[in-house]
Residue, then its C-alpha position, 0 to 999 in steps of 0.5 A: m685341811q679342810e673341815p670334814i663333811k659332818v653328816v647325819l644318818y636316820e636309818r632304822n636297821k642297826n646293821v646298816r647303821d653299824l656298816f655306815t659307821d665303819l665305811l666313815s671311820e677312816s675317812e678324812r673327808v666325812q665325819l659321821s656325826y650321828a646315826f639315829e634309828y626314828t625321825n621322830n626328833a629329825l628337825a630339833q636334831i638338825e638345828w642342834i647339830q647343824p650338819d652338812v648332809v642328812i642321809i634318811d632312809t625312806e623306810v624309817c619305822d616312825n615316820n615317811g622319809l619323804d615327809v621328813l625330807r619335804a620338811l627339812r627342805m623347808t626349814h633347813p634349805h642349806v642342808k644337802i639331803m640324800i636318800l638311802c634305800n633298798e627301793k629301785n622302784k623308779h616311781h619312789i625315785f622320782r618322788a624322792l627327787c621331787c621332794g628335794a632329795q639331791g641324792y639316792v643311793l641303793k643300799t646294795d651300792m653303799i659300800y662303793q658309792l657312799e663317800c663319793a655320793i656324800r662328796a657329790v651332794y655337798n657341793g651341789f652336784g646331784y648324785l644317783s647310784a650307777t644301777i639307777i640312772p637307767d630306771v631315771i632316763n627311762l622314766f623321763t623317756t617312756n610313758f611316764e608323764p609327770q603331772l606339771s602345771l604349765a599355767t602362767a601367773d597372769 
């Protein structure tokens, strides 16, 4: 049997942390190694725990989750990162994906999609909650034009 996927969660809400623990407690494929309320020591914690997947609530109390995401992408590029959020705003989703998130799951979808999302992100596939896929597609097919540099190096 393959080793379970080691997950670290950063979530400000104790009820969500407890639900997360309950949802994964019976999984043979995914192991919640630690669940933290704050991200103020995230880089050191990730270095110490060596998880496969980090899940960040972008609304954690002590820091901006997207700042933590950017820092983790720089210092631990092998770690997969997934966003867990209440936010369905397409610009927030776009920023999270641009900062390096490989998955984005809404808390309202968590009960049904959590383990599947973790496994998809761990295996190198992106994952988006089904309810936000139309927003992401709409983002790229309507009036939104991201600021992309098309300059080439001389």
